[in-house]
N, C-alpha and C positions, 0 to 999 in steps of 0.2 A: 635210491632203492624203494623208498616209500611211494613214490610216484608210479614206478613200475608195478609194484604190488596192486595199487589202486586200479591201474589199467587192466591187469589180469583179473582182478576181481569183477570189474565192470563187464569184461568180455565173457567171464564165466556166467554171470547173471543174465546176460543177453542170450548166451547159448541155452541156458536152462528155461528161459521164457519161450525161446523158439521150440524147444523140445516139448514144452508143456502145451504149446498151441497145437503142435502136431498130434499129441495124444488126444487132446480135445476133439480134434477133427475125426480121428479114428473112433473115438468113443461115440460121437454123434452119429456117425454112419452105422456103427454096430447097433446102436439103440434103435435107429430109425428102421432098419431093414425088417425086424419082426413087427413093428407097428404098421408098416405098409402092408405086409402079408396079411396081418389081422384085418386091416381095412378091406381087403379084396374079399374076405370071407364074412364080412359083416351082413347083418340083415338089411342094412340100407343098400349095400351092393346088390343083394338078391332081390329086394323088393322094388328098388327104383332104377337100378342099372345105370348110374350116372355116366358111365364111360361109353355107353352104347349111343351110336348116332347112325341113322340109316344112310347118311351121305358118304360114310366110309365104304359103302358097298355099291355106290353109284359112280357113273362117269363124272368126275368133277373138274374136267378141263372145260375150256371155253364152250365147246359144242354142247357138252353134257349140261352145263349151267344154263345155256341159252334154251335148251329144250325144257328145263324146269320152269323158267321164267315164262316162256311162251305158253306152255300148257296152262299155267295158273292164270294168265291173262285171257285165255280163250274161254268164253262162256259156254261153249259146246263141248269142252273137254270133260274127262271122266270124274273130275273132282265134284261135279253136281252143284256147285254153288252159283252157277249162272254168271251174272256180271259182278258179283260181290268183289272179287279180287281186282278186277279192272277199275272199279270204283275207288277201291282202296288205293291203287296206284295214283289215280288222280288227286286223291287227298294228300298224298305225301310228295308230289312233285314240287320242287322248290320254285317258288315265285311263278306260278302258272300264268300264262298269257291269258288275256281276256276271253278269247273264244273257247279256251279249254275249260274255264270256270263255269261256263253255262252249258257244257256238255253232259248229258244224262245217258250213259250207256244202256240203262235199263229200258229206255224208250227208243232206242235206235232201231232203224229198219233192218240193218245187218251189221255184223261185225266179223271181220275176216282177219285171222291172225296167220302170219306166214313167217317161217324161218328161212334164212339164206336166200333172201330176195335178191335176184339177179339185177345188176345195174348196168344196162347197156354201155353207158359212158364210162370208159375206164375198166370195165370188166370185173368190178368188185361185187361182193355179196354182202348185203345188209343183214345183220344178225337176226333182228326180229323187227316186223312191222305189224302195226295194228290199224287196219283200215276200218273206219266207222262211217256209216252212211245214216244220215238223219234228215230231218225236214230242212235243216240249214245247209245241206249239202255233204260233200266228202271231205273227211279230215283224216289225218294219219298221225299216230304216235309211233316213232321208230326207235330202236335201241341199238347202240353199238357197244357190245359187250367186251370189256378189256381187263378181265381179272388178272391175266398174266402177260399177254402178248404185247408187243410194241405197236406204236402208231405207224402206219404206212404213208408214203408220200401222197399228199393231197387227199388222203382218205376221207377225213370229216368234211373238208371243203367240197369234195365231189359229191358226197351223200346229201349235203345241204342244196347243192345246186340241182341235183335230180329231184329231191322232194319238192323244191320250189316249182319246178316244171310241172310236176304232177298235181300239187294241191295249192299252189298259190302260197298265201301266207297261212293257211289253215293246217299246219303241221308243226311237229316238235320232235326234234332229235334229242334223245336222252343218252348221254355218255356215261357208261358204267365202269369206272376204274376201281382198284381195290380200296384206295382211300382218295380223299378229295384232291384232284389235280386236274389241270387243264391238258388237253391233248398237246402232243409235241408240236413245235413250230413248223416242221415239215409237213404235218398233217393238217394243222388249222392255224395258219399265221395269226399273229396278234393283230395285224392290220385288218383282218377280216372279221374279228369278233364283234365289233360294233354293229357291223352290217347285219349280222345274224342274231343279235342279242334276244330277239322275241322268239326265235326258233330253235334255241339251243340251250340245254340245261345239263348240269353235272350231277349225277346221283351216285356216290360211291357205295361200295358194299357195306362199309361201316361208317357210322356217323351218328351224331346226337339226334337230329331231327329229320332230315330228308336223306334217306339211305335205303338201300335194299334190306338191310337189317330192320329198319323201322317199317318198311312195307310188310315183310313177313310178320312182324308183330301185329300190325293193323289187320292183316288178312285173318290172323288167329281170332281176333275179336269178332270178325264178321262171319266166321265160319260155324256152320251148324253140324258138320260131321266130325265126330271124334277122331277117326282115323286120319282124316286130312289135317285136322288141327295138330295132331302129333307130328305129322310129316312137316308142317310149317314151323313148329318148334325146333325140330332138327335143322331145318334150313336157317333159321335165325342163329342157332348155335354154331352151325357150320361158319357162317360169316364171322362170327366172333372168334372162333378158333383158328380160322385160316388166314384171316386178314387183320385181326386186331389182338388185343389182350383178353384172354379168357378170364372172366371173373373167377375169383378163388373157390366160390361154392360149387362151381361146375367141375372142378378137378379134385377128386377125393384124396389123391395123393398129397397135393399141396395143402389141402384143408387139415389133414393129419399132421403134416410137418409144421403148419402154422400153429396148431394147438400145442404140439410138443414144445416148440421154441417159446411160445407164450408162457408155458408153464416152467421153462427152464432157461431163464435169460442168460445165465452164465455161459450158455453155449452159443450165444449170438456171434461172437467172434469166429468161432469154428464154422458157424453157417456162412459167414461172409467169406471166409477163405475158400469154402467149397464152392461158393457161387462164382468167385473169381477164377476158380480153376476150371469151370465147366467148359468154356469155349476152347481152350487149348486141348483139354482131354477129348472133347467132342471131335475136334480136327483129327486127332490121332486115330480115334475109332473109324471116323468116316473116311479117311484116307486109306486106312487098312482094308475097309470094306470095299472101296472102289478098286483097289488092286486085286482084292479076292474076286470081285466081279469080273475084272479084265481076264484073270486066269480061267474062270469058269466059262466065259464066253469063247475063249480061245480053244479050250478043250472041247466044248460042245460043237464048235464050227467043224472040227475034224471028225466028229461023229455023223453030222447031219448033212454037211456039204464038202464032203471028202474031195470032190473034184476041183474045187477052188481054194480050199483051205491052205494048200502049201504055200501060196504066194500072198495069203491074207495077213495084214498087219493089225494087230489089236493093241492099242496103247491108251494110257490115261493120264490125267494130270489133275492135281488138287491144289486149290489156292485159298482155302479157308473162306474168309468173309469177302473176298474180291468177286464182283459181279461178273458173270460170263467166263469165269476162269477155271471152272471145275468141269471136267468132261471125260467121257470115254468115246473112242472113235475106232471104226473098222474101215479099212480100205484095201484094195488090191494093188500090188506092185505093177501089174500090167495096164492099170488105168492111166490115162493121159495125165500129164503134169501141166500145171499153169507156171510156166517157167519164170514169169515175172514177179513171183512171190518169194520172200526172203527165206522162210522156213521150209526146209526141204521135205519135212514130214507132212505139212499141211498143204501140199500142192495139189492133192488129188481130191475128187469127190469122195465123201464118206458117209457111212451110216453112223450116226452119232447119238449120244446121250449127253445132254448138258444141262447146267442150271441157269435159270433166267433171273434170279434174285440173289441177294447177299447170302452167303453161306450155302451149305449143301441142301438147298430147298427149291422148290419151284421147277422140278425137272421137266425136260421136253426131249423127245426122241423122234428120229426120222432121218431124212436124207439131207445133209448139209453141203453146200457149195464151198470150195476153197476160197472164194472171194465174193463179196456181196454184188448183187445185180447192178446196184447203182455205180459200181466201178468197172463193169464189164465193157469190153469193146463189142462191136457189132457182131463179129464171129463168135465170141463167147456168149453172147445173148442168144444167138441162134442155136448153139449147143445146149444151152439151158432150156430152150423151148423143146428141142428134140428130146431131152431127158424127161421134161414134163410129160410129153405124150407117151414115151416108153414106159414110165413109172405108172401112169393110169392103165395102160394096156396090160401091165402085169399085175394089176389089182390093188394099187395103192391110191387111196383118195386123196386128191390134192386140195388143200385148204385155200383160203385167201392168200395172195401173194406175200411172201416174207422176203426181205432183202437177202438173208443168208440161208434160210432153210427152203429148200425146194419142196419138201413134204415133211410134214411134222404132226405130232399129236401130243397131248399132255397125258402122261401115265395116269391111269384111273385110280391108282393107290400109291401109298408110300411116298407122297409128294414131300413130306416134311421129315428130313433125316434128323433134325433136332430132337423130335419127339420119340423117334424109335432107335436112337443110339444104342440103348441096352440090348435091343434085339439084334442090331447090326453086329455088336460085339460078340454075342452068343454064336451067331452064324459063322463069323470068322473062325471062332474056336472049333465049331463043329464041322466046318468045311462045307456048309450049306444049310438051306432051309427055305421057308416059304418066301421070303423077300428075294433071296438069290434067285429062285426059280421064276419069280414074277418078272424081274428085270431081264434075266437070260433069255426067257421064252419071248418076251416082247421084243427084244432086239433081234432074235433070230427070225421071228415072224416078219419083221421089216426086211431083214437081210435075204430071206428066201424070195421075196418079190423084187427088192431093189438091185440085188447083184446081177440078175440076168438082164434087167433093164439098162444098168450102168454099163454092162458089158457090151450091149448093142451099139452104144453110142461112143463110150470112152476108148474101147480097144480099136475099133474100126477107123475112128477119126483122130486118134491120138496125135497124129503128126500136125494136125490143123488146130491145136489148142490155142496157139499164140497168134497174134496178128504180126 
């Protein structure tokens, strides 16, 4: 009997400790809410606007970021700093080759910056090229911008070969991934790296010494215009927030929570419990919002495209931290099926919204094929080409080739659902809002162009989809 009583006493104490921890969590959340509200009304918020960043209002997909980089490198652009930013780039390039260290843009005869330079061999487009003509001849610094997208087959290898034909050894291809990494094996085989070691460099968006983040900081030091310098500060902050860890001092909410916990160490255990609960709670919110978005798209389709809406299917899937496994898709039942695919729902071409990174972040939208181009037969590839032509004819701009996506863009806002989960929860409760409208309008804009184009190819030729 004594042993039984001891067991019950231990269980009672464990239960009391658990209830106490839960109360601490509730208390911490209750205390922090007014503190954060006070922070938003503080003088620092009004005078310094630490939450404001101009990049939130810009196009921050690959094309938009390439435009920012190219304009800053261009001495003739409206920033008015002549060759200062190009010189700053030469300063931060990792391990620059000999010909580059002796290059002085300020004394160059001409400097020509071009975006989306067409490559005849293979049909690709190089994101940015800076061609410099000087007394020593023609040189080129090229950039392949990869903040989000995947490497394509032979892409880097093809660009290197093209640049070599044009400039001999006096060129440098700079690869711009989010963090330091080599291109994929299919794009730039390891066996080829030694051959091009003098003509290829990696410069990630974030890093300690040689990164775009560092370049933006160096440009600030060289910039004489206050307005441009402010933009460069936002660019540097964007790199940190989008691709790395944001310093605590840049986030006033985090700073206030830090000060509160530092003054109340007894609540650290509650803070840890709240931290551990964030991912599962975020997933519940984001999954609910994705389903809310599916319903909103479905309803709006019936309002704006009543002629095709009856046989349109809109469905979604959420898989938390799994990469590429969270998406929303639209297709028509009358579109041709790819019969050799296992999933009956994924056998048709679709207008899609999907994530390209872990968690509900890094969104991409456009026209997605039911199977990758690399696994298509000859007839299927011809159909894909016909679809490309039809999509362009109906007003959709096609980017560089992607294995799965025939047409795609990176949404210009609300890329990171981690950061806006509270707003997503509010819109689910309210039945809509600014974020809902942004995604619904964007998907319908694509659908208005894509559905007629897909109709032309997929309905007429649906019997020929399989070989």
